[in-house]
N, C-alpha and C positions, 0 to 999 in steps of 0.2 A: 516619345509618347505624345498623344494629342488629346487634350481635354476640352469638354464642352459642358456648360451648365445651361439649363432651360428653366426659367421661372414662369409660373402661370397661376392664374386664379380661376377656379372653377365656378360656374354660375350656381346660384342657390338651387338646390334640388337636383343637381347633376353629378354630385360627388360619387355616388354609387356607380353610375354609368361610366364616368371617367376612370375610376379605379379598375373596373372590369376591363375596359379597353386597354389601359396602360399595362395591366398584367398580361393580356394577350400579346401585346407588343414585346414585352420583356421576354416571354417564352420564346417568341420567334427569334429575337436577337440572340438569346443564349443557344438556341438550336442551330442557327445558321451563320453566326459571325464569330469565328474563332479569334479574330483580331480585335474583338471587343473585350477589353480587359475588365471593365466594370460598368454596370448600368444600375444605378440606385435611384429610387424615387423616394423623396422625403416629403412628409406632410407636416405643416406647422401645427404645433399643439395649441398655440394661442389663436391662430386663425386657420381652422381646419380646411378651409377651401383654398388655401395657398399651398402650392406644391413647387418643389424644385427637383429637377432631374440632374444627376451628375453622371456624365458618361466619360469613359476613358478608353481610348483606342491605341493600338500599337503604332499607328501612323496616321497622317492626314488622309492617305489613300484609303485606309480602313474606314475612316469616317465617311469619305465619299461613297464607299461601297454601301455603308449603312443607309445613307440618305437616298441612294438609288435603288434600294431593295423594294421589291414589289409589295411586301407586307407593310412597309412604311407608307408607301403611296396609298394602299388600300385602307389602312387604319387612320391615317392622319386627318382626313376630312371629318370623320366621326369624332375623333378626339377634339379637334378644333371647335366643333359644334357645341361641346360642353363648356367651353371657356367664355369668360366675360369679355376678354379682349385677346388679341394675338399674343402668343407666347413670346417671351423675350429670351433670345439665345445669346450666349457670350462664350467666346473661345477663351480658355484659361491655361495658364502654365501650371504644370504639375511639379511641385517643389519637393515633395517627399511622399 
């Protein structure tokens, strides 16, 4: 398995737009990526403009397929426009 986390802070007044875009992305991932095993978006209760995405793929190749998908390329600029700064991506080991 191959794991990725993405941390981001949404600009003030952009949370609703971000959540709509990210839900569209999740629907596309679930519809077109059978090798995506999990795709969860978490929002901080203490700081509601802070989000973390947890993604789990069957393999590194499945992650590369995700990154290269047309819907990711189409939605990513709009998602990035809602953020205070560039998202921080980290590859992680899945222990359990």
